[in-house]
LOPARO-712267 format. One line per field, with one value per residue (C-alpha): x, y, z; chain. Coordinates in steps of 0.05 Angstrom, whole numbers. Each point is the difference from the previous one (the first is absolute). Layout:
# residues N
u = [X|...]
v = [Y|...]
w = [Z|...]
unit = [A|...]
# end
This chain:
# residues 86
u = [4375|-41|18|44|-36|12|-35|-58|-7|1|-55|-42|8|-20|-61|-23|11|-63|4|-63|-11|-60|-13|-54|-18|-11|-44|50|42|49|38|58|51|75|5|-45|-61|-66|-38|-58|-31|-59|-41|-41|-66|-35|33|-1|-42|4|43|53|6|60|34|-10|27|62|6|1|58|37|-11|23|61|21|-11|44|54|-1|4|61|33|-15|30|62|9|-8|49|50|-8|9|55|32|15|25]
v = [-283|-49|-74|-25|-18|-75|3|40|-53|-55|33|11|-73|-24|46|-29|-73|-40|-63|-42|-59|-45|-39|-39|-43|59|39|56|40|55|46|45|44|-11|44|-47|46|-37|22|-48|-54|-41|-56|-47|4|-46|-60|26|-28|11|-62|27|68|-20|-28|66|41|-43|3|75|3|-55|33|69|-29|-40|59|43|-54|-3|76|0|-53|42|62|-39|-26|70|31|-56|10|75|3|-69|-41|58]
w = [-282|-43|0|-57|-65|11|67|-29|-55|52|41|-62|-20|70|0|-67|19|18|42|9|46|6|65|38|-60|-45|49|15|-49|21|-47|21|-35|2|61|39|0|-1|-63|-2|43|-24|28|-44|38|-50|34|71|56|76|10|-47|33|42|-62|-36|59|3|-75|1|48|-38|-68|23|35|-61|-46|46|0|-75|-4|45|-44|-62|33|19|-71|-29|49|-14|-75|7|52|-2|62|42]
unit = [A|A|A|A|A|A|A|A|A|A|A|A|A|A|A|A|A|A|A|A|A|A|A|A|A|A|A|A|A|A|A|A|A|A|A|A|A|A|A|A|A|A|A|A|A|A|A|A|A|A|A|A|A|A|A|A|A|A|A|A|A|A|A|A|A|A|A|A|A|A|A|A|A|A|A|A|A|A|A|A|A|A|A|A|A|A]
# end
């Protein structure tokens, strides 16, 4: 049995959503969809030297975690909009 049309619409909207975060002073950018799936991760190597490697590594983790948090918040808002405060 397929999910109800409202739920199909919600999943489609989450799949199309794009959430981007930039961390580590602009060195790391992460993009995820509304389902929390990592779509893109980029590192600005033009400003990277050996001393900043640890900053970039930490920035990657921070950017992905923040993007996932924002994705979860988006999903919660969409579910609430669609189904109310049940």
